[in-house]
C-alpha positions as CSV (number, residue, x, y, z in Angstrom):
1,M,-4.8,-50.8,4.7
2,A,-5.2,-54.4,3.2
3,D,-3.9,-55.0,0.4
4,P,-6.9,-56.4,-1.8
5,L,-8.0,-53.1,-1.6
6,L,-5.1,-51.8,-2.9
7,D,-6.0,-54.3,-6.1
8,I,-8.9,-52.3,-7.2
9,L,-7.9,-48.9,-6.4
10,C,-6.5,-46.4,-8.5
11,C,-6.2,-42.6,-9.4
12,P,-9.1,-41.3,-9.8
13,V,-7.1,-38.7,-13.0
14,S,-4.9,-41.4,-14.2
15,H,-6.5,-43.9,-13.4
16,Q,-2.8,-45.3,-12.6
17,P,-2.1,-48.2,-9.5
18,L,-1.9,-46.9,-6.7
19,R,0.4,-47.9,-4.4
20,P,1.6,-47.8,-0.3
21,L,3.9,-44.5,0.0
22,E,6.3,-46.3,1.8
23,K,7.6,-45.1,5.4
24,S,11.3,-43.0,4.5
25,R,9.0,-41.1,1.5
26,L,6.2,-40.8,4.1
27,K,8.2,-38.8,6.6
28,K,10.4,-37.0,4.3
29,L,6.6,-35.5,2.8
30,A,5.3,-35.0,6.2
31,D,9.1,-32.7,6.5
32,R,8.6,-30.4,3.6
33,I,4.0,-30.3,4.4
34,A,5.5,-29.0,8.4
35,E,8.8,-26.9,6.8
36,G,5.3,-25.2,4.5
37,G,4.5,-24.9,1.3
38,V,3.6,-27.7,-0.1
39,Q,-0.1,-27.8,-2.2
40,Y,-2.4,-29.9,-3.5
41,V,-3.9,-30.0,-7.2
42,D,-6.2,-27.3,-6.6
43,H,-3.5,-25.1,-4.9
44,S,-4.7,-25.5,-1.8
45,P,-2.1,-25.4,1.0
46,V,-1.8,-29.0,2.8
47,D,-1.5,-28.8,6.3
48,E,-2.3,-32.0,8.3
49,K,0.4,-34.6,8.5
50,P,0.0,-37.1,6.8
51,R,0.6,-40.7,8.7
52,E,-0.2,-43.0,5.8
53,A,-0.8,-41.9,1.9
54,L,-0.9,-44.0,-1.9
55,I,1.3,-42.8,-4.4
56,T,1.0,-43.7,-8.6
57,R,2.6,-46.3,-9.2
58,D,4.2,-43.7,-12.0
59,D,4.8,-41.2,-8.4
60,K,3.1,-38.3,-9.4
61,V,0.3,-38.0,-7.1
62,V,0.2,-38.9,-3.3
63,Y,-3.3,-39.1,-1.8
64,L,-3.5,-39.0,2.1
65,V,-5.2,-41.9,4.0
66,V,-6.8,-40.4,6.7
67,D,-8.5,-42.5,9.6
68,G,-7.5,-45.4,6.9
69,I,-9.5,-43.7,4.6
70,P,-7.9,-43.0,0.7
71,V,-8.6,-39.1,0.2
72,L,-9.3,-40.4,-3.6
73,L,-11.0,-36.9,-4.7
74,P,-9.1,-35.2,-7.9
75,D,-8.7,-31.4,-6.1
76,R,-6.6,-33.6,-3.3
77,G,-3.7,-35.2,-4.6
78,I,-0.5,-33.9,-4.0
79,G,2.0,-33.6,-7.5
80,T,5.1,-34.5,-6.6
81,A,5.8,-32.2,-9.9
82,Q,6.2,-29.5,-6.9
83,F,9.3,-31.2,-5.2
84,T,12.7,-30.1,-6.2
85,D,14.5,-33.4,-4.8
86,P,12.0,-36.6,-5.1
87,I,9.9,-37.8,-2.0
């Protein structure tokens, strides 16, 4: 994802700035999704393997990037509070 775009992207709910989720954390997220039980904010299950994601500056919400396009819909955030161990 291009850096200039990141300068203007923010969480649609909290308006927190977004940054790329680091590869190690992305792998942890992918592993947890594969295990099942990860939910979007609207409580629907996350079932696609993330290849890229953005996270809010306060580390509270992750948004997947699908085919190079950030999915910044309020109900498609993945709240990190659902994890007992941080991603």
